[in-house]
C-alpha positions in Angstrom: 86.7 203.3 64.8 84.5 200.7 66.5 83.5 197.7 64.5 80.9 196.5 67.0 77.5 195.8 65.4 74.7 198.5 65.7 72.1 195.7 66.4 73.0 192.5 68.1 70.4 189.8 69.0 71.5 186.5 70.6 69.4 183.5 71.5 66.1 185.4 71.4 62.8 183.7 71.9 59.5 185.6 72.2 55.9 184.4 72.6 52.5 185.9 73.1 51.2 183.7 75.9 51.5 180.1 74.6 52.1 181.2 71.0 55.8 181.2 70.1 56.4 183.9 67.5 60.2 184.0 67.4 62.5 181.2 68.4 66.3 181.1 68.8 67.0 184.3 66.8 70.6 185.3 66.3 71.4 188.3 64.1 73.6 191.3 63.8 73.4 194.6 61.8 76.5 196.6 61.1 76.8 200.4 60.7 75.4 201.7 57.4 73.8 198.4 56.6 70.5 198.6 54.7 68.5 195.5 55.8 65.1 194.3 54.6 63.1 192.1 56.9 60.7 189.9 54.9 58.3 187.0 55.6 54.7 185.9 55.7 51.9 187.4 57.8 52.3 186.3 61.4 55.9 185.3 60.8 57.2 187.7 63.4 58.5 190.7 61.3 56.8 193.5 63.3 57.4 191.7 66.6 61.2 191.6 65.8 61.1 195.4 65.1 59.2 196.1 68.3 61.9 194.1 70.2 64.6 196.3 68.7 62.6 199.3 69.8 62.3 198.0 73.4 58.5 198.0 73.1 58.6 194.3 73.9 60.9 192.2 76.1 62.1 188.8 75.0 61.2 185.7 77.0 64.8 184.5 76.5 68.0 185.9 75.0 69.3 189.5 74.6 68.8 192.5 72.3 71.5 195.2 72.2 71.4 198.4 70.2 74.7 200.3 70.2 75.7 197.8 72.9 72.9 198.9 75.1 69.4 197.6 76.0 67.0 199.2 73.5 65.3 201.4 76.1 68.7 202.9 76.9 69.4 203.6 73.2 66.1 205.1 72.2 67.5 208.6 71.7 69.6 207.2 68.8 66.6 205.3 67.2 64.1 206.7 64.7 60.9 204.8 63.9 58.4 205.1 61.2 55.2 203.1 61.7 53.2 201.5 58.9 50.3 204.0 59.4 50.3 207.5 60.8 48.1 206.5 63.8 46.7 210.0 63.8 42.9 210.6 63.8 42.3 212.2 60.3 39.8 214.5 62.0 42.3 215.9 64.5 43.3 219.5 63.5 47.1 219.3 63.4 49.5 220.8 61.0 52.4 219.1 59.3 55.1 221.0 61.2 53.4 220.1 64.5 53.5 216.4 63.5 57.2 216.6 62.8 57.8 218.4 66.1 56.5 215.4 68.0 59.8 213.8 67.2 61.5 216.3 69.5 59.5 215.3 72.6 60.6 213.2 75.5 63.1 210.4 74.8 63.1 211.1 71.1 65.1 214.3 71.7 68.7 214.0 70.7 71.3 213.3 73.3 73.3 216.4 72.4 70.4 218.7 73.2 71.0 218.4 76.9 68.3 216.0 78.0 64.7 215.5 77.1 62.2 218.3 77.7 58.8 216.7 78.2 56.7 219.9 78.5 56.7 223.5 77.4 56.8 225.2 74.0 59.1 224.1 71.3 62.3 226.2 70.9 63.5 227.9 67.8 66.1 225.1 67.4 63.3 222.6 67.4 61.4 224.4 64.7 64.5 224.8 62.6 65.3 221.1 62.9 61.7 220.3 61.9 61.9 222.4 58.8 65.2 220.9 57.9 63.7 217.4 58.3 60.8 218.4 56.0 63.3 219.7 53.5 64.9 216.4 53.4 61.7 214.7 52.4 60.8 217.6 50.0 57.8 218.8 52.0 59.0 222.0 53.6 56.5 223.9 51.5 53.7 222.0 53.2 54.8 222.8 56.8 51.6 224.9 57.5 49.2 222.5 55.8 46.8 220.4 57.7 48.2 216.8 58.0 44.9 215.3 56.9 44.9 217.3 53.6 48.0 215.4 52.4 48.1 212.3 50.2 49.0 209.0 51.7 52.5 209.2 50.2 53.0 212.7 51.6 51.8 211.6 55.0 54.3 208.8 55.0 57.1 211.2 54.2 56.0 213.5 57.1 56.3 210.5 59.4 59.8 209.9 58.1 60.6 213.5 58.8 59.2 213.0 62.4 61.7 210.2 62.8 64.6 212.1 61.3 64.1 215.3 63.4 65.7 213.6 66.4 68.9 213.0 64.3 68.9 209.2 64.8 71.7 206.8 63.9 69.4 203.9 63.3 66.1 204.2 61.4 63.4 201.5 61.6 60.6 201.3 59.0 57.5 199.1 59.4 56.0 198.3 56.0 57.1 201.7 54.4 55.5 201.1 51.0 52.3 199.3 52.2 50.0 202.3 51.7 51.8 204.0 48.8 50.6 204.1 45.2 53.1 202.9 42.6 53.3 206.5 41.3 54.9 207.7 44.6 57.0 204.7 45.4 59.8 206.1 43.3 60.1 209.1 45.6 60.5 206.8 48.6 63.3 204.8 47.0 65.1 208.0 46.1 64.8 209.1 49.8 66.2 205.7 51.0 69.2 206.1 48.7 70.0 209.5 50.3 69.5 208.3 53.9 71.7 205.2 53.5 74.7 207.5 53.2 74.6 208.4 56.9 72.2 206.0 58.7 71.7 202.3 59.4 68.3 201.3 58.0 66.0 198.4 58.8 62.9 198.0 56.7 60.1 195.5 57.3 58.2 194.5 54.2 55.9 192.0 52.7 57.2 193.0 49.3 59.9 190.6 48.0 60.4 193.1 45.2 61.8 195.5 47.8 64.9 193.3 47.9 66.8 195.3 45.3 70.0 197.2 44.8 69.1 199.4 47.8 69.5 196.5 50.3 72.7 194.9 51.6 71.0 192.0 53.3 67.7 190.2 53.7 66.4 188.7 57.0 63.8 186.1 56.2 61.5 185.8 59.2 59.1 182.9 59.8 59.4 182.1 63.6 63.2 181.6 63.0 65.4 184.1 61.2 67.7 183.4 58.2 70.1 186.0 56.8 70.9 186.2 53.1 72.5 188.6 50.7 70.1 189.7 47.9 71.8 187.4 45.4 71.1 184.4 47.6 67.3 184.8 47.5 66.1 181.9 45.3 62.7 180.5 44.4 63.5 177.6 46.8 64.1 179.9 49.7 60.8 181.8 49.0 58.8 178.6 48.8 60.3 177.4 52.1 59.3 180.7 53.7 55.9 181.5 52.1 54.8 178.1 50.9 53.6 177.2 47.4 51.7 179.7 45.3 53.7 182.9 46.0 54.3 185.4 43.3 57.4 187.6 42.8 57.1 191.0 41.2 60.0 192.4 39.4 60.9 196.0 40.6 63.4 198.3 38.9 64.0 201.6 40.7 66.5 204.0 39.2 69.2 201.4 38.6 72.7 202.9 38.0 73.6 203.0 34.4 74.9 199.6 33.2 73.8 197.7 36.3 71.4 194.8 35.6 68.1 194.5 37.5 68.1 191.8 40.2 
């Protein structure tokens, strides 16, 4: 079995014009890692994710996903944006949103190439229903997407990413628009997905650094890698400055395991 990292970034520097956002970034993510990317606003978290997706190109350095440039590995990458980016007035049903994940380059490599046009096949629809079942929303397949709650819409977007059967799943601020009452469902879903996927989650929420996460990438122009146990008040002060607050989160901890 190959031990090569799923994500490998070496000597990466990226800027928007004269504004340097990321500088001399070196990191690697192994198979089945669950990594949380944290840092202040403008620190470069979302930019780092977009570089992994191939939506941006570095000024210097390399990004490799499964040993390939990101654009060559897109069929193995799932992505869930922070917001749905769908007009709430647009009349689209939940199943149709999920089926978007079967279009173009998002179609899985085993399906014999991407079909960009034409009706969805029976296999497409079966895969979409299966993805909805995984996020516990199969009974909402015929509902209008705009009729769902914010938490349900987020789970539909996760199903859209899962329907292409990715090996790497990227989340941008997955809990930013969720009520505390539905956050627990999201954490339960992450626990299930981590069994078969490599997960990268961008978050402002330091409390997300919990028993679900193997490692933490602290991003503020440069990137530092830590295990969850290494995150100290001193590290947070260096990254966020004075005056930050840390909220304690406890999500379905295994019996006998202390909260961290």
